[in-house]
N, C-alpha and C positions, 0 to 999 in steps of 0.2 A: 723694873716694871710701876707703873703707875695702876693703886688697886684701889677701887673705895672705901674709905673707912667704917661705912653704915649703909646699910640700905637703904636706897632710895621708896622712900613711901609710897603710896598709891596714890593718894591725893597730889606729892610734888609730882608724879612723874603724868600724871591726867592734866595736873596743868601748863605741865614743858609742852604738851602736845595741843591743848586750846587752840592755839590758833590751826590744826591738821581740817581740819572743819570744810566740807566741801560745800560751796556756795550755790545757791539753786541759780537758774540758767536765767540770765536777763533775753528779755525779749522789748522791740522798739512796733511801731508801729508803721510800715512803712508809708512813706509820702504820698507814692503814687498810684499802688494798690487796695492801701490799707489793711493790707495782711499782716502779721506778724510775723518779724525775722529775728534771725540774733545781729547783734551790732555787728559790720566791718565784716561779712559775709555777704555773697552774691543771691541776690531774690534768683531763686532757679525759677519762680514761676514767669520773669519777665527777663532773667538772664542780665542784671542791670546793675553796676555798683559802681559809686560815685558817680552816677550820669552819667555813665556807657557802656554801650552794649558788648561785655564780654562774652557769654555765651548763645548759639544759637538756639533758641527754645521750638522744642519738638513740639507737632500742633496734634491734638488726637481726632 
């Protein structure tokens, strides 16, 4: 069975985990409504995605 010869130092351990950080959510301005929304997500205000109506919008 393979066993490490030396203990991994905290510095080396943290360098290995440097890519594990979460990136902040990105938002874009919608062309039609001007509201902020996530890229590649349905606009919940209008129900549009890629220029098509994909959700029925409830009116208040």
